[in-house]
N, C-alpha and C positions, 0 to 999 in steps of 0.2 A: 529441387529434390527432397520433397517433405515424405517424412515418415518411412524413410529408405531402410533397409536392414542389410548389412555389411556381413555376411558369412563366408565370403572367399578371402582371399591373400589381398595384401595390400596391391599386387601387381595388378588384379582386375581392376581396382578403382583407378590406378593408371591408366589402364588402358580405356577406361570410360572417359577421363580427362583428355585423352589423346584424342579421341573421337571426336570430341567437341570442338576441335582445332584452337585457336587463338582467341576466340571470344571472351572479352572480359567479362567475368560474372563472380559471385559470390556463392561457394557452395557451402549449405550447412546440413549436416547428416542429424538426425534422429536414432540415437541408438539404445535400446532399452529405456526411452522415455526421456533420456538425456542430450540435451543439444550439444552435440560435439563438431567443432570446425574439423576441418580436412587436417590440418595442421597437426593437430592433437594425434592423428592416427600416423604420422609419418615417423616410422621406426629406421631405423639403420639399416640399410640393406647390409648383408654379410661383407665384411672386409675380406680382402685377399687372403685366403690361407686360413680364413676363420673357420675352426671346428666345432659347430655348435653340437649339441647333445640333441638329438632328435626323440622327443617322447612318442610313447603309444596311447595316451589318452585321447579319449571323443572330442574332436575338433569342436572348439568354442568358438566364442564371438568375443571381439572387443568391446570395451566399455564399461563403465558402471564403478560406484564406489561400494567397496563391502565394509559393513560399520561393525565391529566388534567391541567388546569393551573389556578392560582391566581392573582389578579390583583395588590395584593401587596406583600410583603413578610409578613409572620405571626408574630407578635410581641412577640408571646410568646407560648409556647408549656404547659403553666399551665392553667388547666382548673378552677382553682380556681380566676383567675384574667382576664381571656382572655374576652374581650367584641368585637374586630372587628372580621370581618367577615373572614378574612383569616385564622385568628388563631383558630376559631371555626370550619371552615371546615376541616384543619387537625387535632386538637382535636378529633373532634367526631369519627375520622376512628381509633384513638387510645384508645379510653375508651368507657365505657359502663354505664348503668343504671339500677336502680333497676326494674322500670316499664316503659315500652316504648311506647310512643305515636307512632302508626303507621302512617308514612306523606303520606301515599297514602287514608286509609281509616278514618284516623283522631281518633282513637279507640285506648284504652290503650291495652297493650299485656305484658303477662309475659316476664321478661329478667331476671337479676340474681335473683330476686326474683322469685319463680315458682309459687308460690301461696301466698295470702292474704286474711287478713278477717277483718272486719270493724266491730267496736261496734254500736250499736243501736243508740246511741247518736251521731255517727260520730267524735267522737274524739279519738279515740284508732284504731291504725293499728298495726295488727301484719303479719310482712311479714317472710315467709318460703324461707330461701336462697336454691342456687342450693349447693350441696355438692360435695365435689371433685374437683371441678375446679380450676384454677392457672391463675395467671397474666403470662404476656409476659414474664417474668424473670423465670418462671417456679416454683416460691412462691406458696403456698397456699392462696385462699381467703376465708375470714370467715367474720363473724360479727363484729370482732374487726375493720376489714378495714371500715365498715358502720358506726359504731358509731364514729370511727376519722374522717371521711369524715365530718359528720355533726358537730362535735365539731369544724373542722377547720373553716366551711363555716359559721358560728353560730358566730364565734368569731368576734368581731367589730373591734378589732385590726389588723384584717387581711384584712378589706375593700373588702370582696367579693361581687360582684355586684349580686349574687345570694342569698345574704343574707335577702334581702327584701321577694322573694318568699317563705322564710322558717320562717316568723313571722306571727303570726294568732292574730288579736285581739291585735295587739302592743305587744305581748309575743313570744319569739322565740317556735318552736317545740321541743320537747325532744326526743333523741333516746336512747335505753336502749338495751344491750345486755341480751337474756334471756338464750341462750346457744350459742353455736360455729355455730349455722346456724339458729336461730331464733333472729330478732329483733323487738321491740316494740317501736311505736312511740306515743306519747302523744301531742294531739293539745290541746292549751290553750282553744280554742273554735272551735265549728265545722266548717269544711272548705267544700264547698260546691263540690269543685272538688280537694281533697286531694291526691288521688292516682296520679292524673294527674302532681303535684308536683314533683313526684320521676324521672320524664321523665327529661332528661339532666343533670342530678346532678352526674357529673363522680365519680364512686367510686375510692378514692384514695389507694393507697398502702401504709399502715401503717409502714411495714419493712422498706420503702424506705425515707418516709417524716417526720416521727416522730422525727427526731432530727433536721431536717429542721424546723420545726413548736416550737420545744421546744426553739429553738434560734432566734424564731421571725423573720426568713428571708423567709418566704413562698411565699413574693412578689419578691423575686430572685430566685426561684426555676424554672427550666425547661425551660429555655432561647432556641432558636433555636439552638443556639451553644453548647447547653449540650451534652456532650458524649452520644453515642444512647443506650448503656447499662444502664444508669441511668435514661433514660424516660420509665417509666412502666406501664402499663395499662391493662384494660381487654377487649381491643376492637380487630378488625379482624387484625388489621395492628399494627406494632411497627415501630420506627424510626429506619431507617438504615444509611441514610446521609441527612446532610445539607451544601450545597454550597452555601455561601451567593451570592446573587445577580443571581443566575442559578436555584435554584431548592432545592425540599426536598422530599425524596425519603422513602418511608415507605414499608417493607416488610411484608409477610405473618406471622401473630402470630401463632406459631405452638401449642399454648395451647389454642387456641380460644373454646369457650365453646358452640358452636353450629354446627350441622351435618345435612344434607340433609336425606331425607327418605329413603336410602339406606345405611345410616351408613359413607358417606364421610364426614370428619371433614371440615367445612369452615374456612376460605374464599376458592374460586377457585384460584382467582389470586395470582400470585406471589408477584407482588408489583403494587402499585400506586405511580407515578411521579407525583409531582406538580410542574411544570413550572410558575417561575415568569415572568408574560406577560406583567407587567406594566400598561397596559391601556385595556379597552375592544376591543378596534381597534385591539390591536395586538394579544388580544386573540382569536377573530374572524379570523385573518390573518392566525394564526397556524393553525385553526382548517381545514378552507379551504384547507391549503396546506397538511393536512392530518398528521400534526405533533401532534394534541390531538385526543382522542376519545371521550370526551365528551364534552360539554361546555355549562353553563347554563347564565342566567341574559344577555341575548343577545339582543343589541339594535334592534329596530324594522327595522331601515335602513339595518343592516348586516343581520338581519332575512331576509328579502326580498332577498338581493343577494345570499344567500343560496339557496333559494328556486328555484332561477332560474336555479342554477346548481344541484339540488338535483339528478335528475336522471342519470346525467354524472358522477357525484362523486360519487354515492351511499352511501351518508349517511342519517340518519332520522331526521326528524324536528319535532317539538311538539309546538303547541302554545296552552297554558293551561287556558287561558284568567286570570283575574286579581287573582293575589294572595293575601297572607297576609302582603304585604309592602305599607306601604303609605310614599310618598314623602312631604316634607313641608318645609315652611322657618318658622324660630323663631328668635326671638331678643334675646339680651343679658339683662337678668334682674336680673343677680347677683348682690350681694353687693357689688359695686366697691369703696366704701369710703376708704378702708385702700389700695387699688393699686396705688393710686396717678397717674391715668388715666384719667385727667379733659376731655377731648373730649369724651370719651364714657360715662363718669358719665352727663355731659351736654345732650348728646343724648338720655339718658335714660329716660331725663324726658319727651319725646316724646312717647318712646318706652312703657312706662308705662300707657300711655292714652288707654284705650280700645279701645275709638273712633279713635284713630290713626291706632291700629290695624286692626279696622274694615273697615276703609277705604282702608288699602292697601289691605286687603281680597277682597273689593267691587271691586277694581280698575283691579286686575289679571283675565286672560282670561284662565281659566282652562279648557274650549273646545278646546281653541286655542293651548294650551300646548299639549294636548291630538293629536290632529291633526298635529301638525308639528314637534313634538318632537317625539312621539310616533307611527305616523302614523295611527292613529285610534287604536292601540293596546294598548289600557287603559283605565282607568275608570275614570272621573272627581271626586275627591272627596271634601265636604264640612264638613267631621267629619273624624276621626282617625281609623273608622271601615270599611273594605273594602266589596265590594260586594259579596266577595267569602265567606265572614262569615255570611252564610245564617241565622245562629242561633241566632247572636247577633246582626248584623246590625239593627240599628233603620231605618226603612224605612220611616216613616214619618218625617225624618230630612228635615228641609227646604233646597232647592237647589237653591237660589236668583241667578238671571243672571247676570252678570258682568254689573256694573253701575257705570261710572264715575261721572255721577250727583251726586248720593248718597253717592260717596266718597268724593266728594267736599263738601257736605254739614254736613257730619261728621267732617271734618277738621275745617271748619267755626265755629262748635259748641264749640271747644276747643280753639279757639284763632288763628287758624292758617289764614294765609291771603297770596296775591300773588302780587310781585311786576310789573311792566308794562310790563317786558319781559317775564311773566309766572312762573317766579321762585317760588317756593313755601318757604314762612319765617314764623318764629314762633313769639309768642307775644312780644320777644325781638327784632325782626328784623333779626335773625339768619337764615341762608339760611340752609333749611333742605338737608342735605347731607349725606349719610353713604356708608359704604361698605357691600358687601355680600360676605362670604367666601363659599367656597365648595370645594369637592376634585378633582384635576386636573386628567384627565384621563377620568373619567365618563363623555362622551359625552354628554347623557341626561341631567345630572345636570348643566353642562356646558351651554348649549342650552336652558335650564330652566331658569338659572339664568339671560341670555341674554332678554330674554321674559320678565322677571319679571323688568329687569333694563325698558325697552321700554315700557312696561305699567306704570310704575310707574312715568316715565318720563312727560308724558301725564297730570300728576297732579303738574308737576312742581318739582319734587324730583330729586336731582341728586346722582344717585346710580352708585356706581363702584363695579365691579364682580372681585372677585379674588380667582383665582384657587391655592390650596394650595396640595403638597404632603399629603398623608392621615393622614401619622404619625403625622406632623405638624399641620393639621386641627385639630385632636383628640386631640393633646395636648393642643391647644387653648381653647376649647371647655371644655375641661375637667379638666383643670390643671390651667392654666394662667387666662382664660377668656379674652382674647386678642383678641376680635372681637366684632363687630356692630352687624351684622345679620349673619344668616347663612342658608344655603339651605343642608338638609340632609334627609334620610330616615331610618325608622325604619322597621324592620320585626319582627312580631310575631310568636313566636315558636308553637303557639297552637291557635287553635278556640277559647278556652275558654279565659275569660277576666283576669283571675289571673296572666297569665304573664307579664301583663301590670303594675301591681303594682308598679313596681319600676320606670314606666316613670310617674304616677300620684300622688302618695302620696307624701307629704312632706317630703324632704330629701332622697327621693329613688336615686338610682343609675345611672338612667338614666332621672332624671327630668331637662331635657337640659336646659330649659329657666332659670332656677335658680337652679344651684346644690346646692349651698351653703344655701339653704332655710330650717330652722327649723321651723318656723311660717309663718301662713298665711298672708299675706300684704293686702289681699281683700277676702271679703265674698266668692267668687266664688272659690276660691282656697281651703278655709277650708271646703267647702260644697263638692268638688270633694274629698279631702280627706276622708271625714266622708262616703261619698258613696262608696267609694272602698273598704273600710274596712267593711262596712256593706254587701255589695254583697259576698264578701269573704266567711261571715260565714252564709249566709241565703242558706238554703238547696232547697227551692222550687224553680224551674227553672222561673216561671212566675213572682214571687217576684224579684228574681235576675234581670230579663230582664227589669223590671220597674225601678230599681234602676241604670242599665247600661245606658238603654236609656236616663237617666238624666244625667249621666256623659258625653254622648255624645253631648246632648243638650248644656251643659256648655261650652264643647270644640269648639263647633261651634259658639257659641254666645262672648265669652271672649277672644278666640284665643291665648292660649299660644304656640299652635302649629297651623300656618295657613295651613291647609293640602290642598294638590291641584290634586295629581294624583295617582292612583295604576297601577303600570305598569303591562302589561300581563307578565307570566311567558314563556319565550321562550328557548328551549332547545334543542340542536342539539347532535347525536351521532353517533358512526360509526355502518355501517349497520350489522356488524358482532357481536357487543354487545347482549349479550342474558341477559334475566332476568332485562331488562332495563324496569322501571317503574316510570317515573318521575311524582313530585307531587308538587302541589301549595303550600306544606308547606315547608319551608327550613329544610334540605338541598335537593335541587330540583333532583338532577341528581343522587347523591352518597350516599343517605339516607340509602340503602339497597345494601353498596358495597359487603358484605360479600357474596351476591349471585349471583355477575355479573361473567360472562366469556364470553371467545370468541368462537363463533362457528366454524370459520374457519380463516385462515391468508388473511389478506386483500392484494389485487394484487399488490398493490402501495406500502404497509407498512408492511413488513415482521416482524412477531413476534416471 
């Protein structure tokens, strides 16, 4: 059977084999240009009482490797501790959650929980789990895994960044097993969007990680170099191979719990390979050369280059408009008194003055950043909620124009002055100079940092831009606090405000400007903390909106983060990739990787 296309179920193939009788032969199929033996298509038949989720996507075909790229190597494959984009993009292909937020519609959908009920007071959730489904190692999944997962995430000794999302009214939610396939969650207070907190909570295999947890080694579990068979999940793919400096390859999870409407068990793809590109430009070059099947977070420059060659090269491009990412500048306000870093402590005297931060904000040309860095493919920001979030953005938030005069007035009001050559000095005569760190290889941030440097030079500030490898950058921001100012971006995983809790509450895992802070040092910090906790338990949308609007106003006024721009979501894909539905919520391109398939072989890239 040469060049045979298999479009139906595995059952049809078995019927063909049966019709050929007992003749000994070797059958080889060619699917989308890649030779695949019959054994590779042998997916487990449904187990007794296995409750698969049936999808409504167009029916696909099995086979092929999808190639994507990461700008940096994943730091971990551990969903309990991961915070970097590269790690999360790989992890989310290998794990599953109880209730899922559809990245395209922004609505909640059943996942590992097939149904759920909510009490009238909004404090009790009963989730009914799918029966008979299995982890990627073939071991069964049940309520014990769910309860174990929440025990791990809520353990303060584990220091999971997701813990903040599971604390309501200052108290953690409680998970209790009712039976093997039913779990009850009790919330200390009502949560306005409680069903959404179950999204992106990767359910852990208790049979694999219980011993690790008991030994208090969860932070050491599942590095990229962990043997593939030891990394176990409920996602559509599982770890196959990690080659440091080169790639990480995932293979189809044969026990995955979804099927299309004709009974084909998903996913369709054999493998997903993530190449380590090193930079956005390298990622673009590999896509243009036909080495990648999908690319997201494209720069506007590279997107424009791709547009010129789209017809000749035959790929698909998407400009989805602003997403839920916001780029911002922030200053190091951590308590450095015990660090022995005198220069930073001295400079923090400037940074802690709200008038200084307001002066910096007033001097920055946001529209210029959108025009020069993003070629108009972005939206200027004065707050942290982007235009894409129509349900929660405060449309009345002031959008003051750039004003160097206003910036100078603010600086004068708190004791700054200028030398004869225009250099800005503080009240003690110290020259105002500091460095801005950002991640090397991100051309948009490097360009933005240069514009900030030029804008602040007009105020007499001496600013140095220091690009750092991303791991070194995150180590400085999250651990050593060895930086003065930083240019970064955050991406919200949901339209609802609650995933932002760990950014705005005191002591939150991504309370970036002061990660060590447990007490408010200013009234506005206390107010933001209180507002975020109140909106969490306010069930009426209009009341929640008023509370969250006030949070946006305080952020824009007091500027713990000086928000700059929300980039448009720019995505490219192989023209033969089907069921591709890019979204403006992350993960933009691969959120429905379990449904993707190749229509036919690319003429210049056999599959």
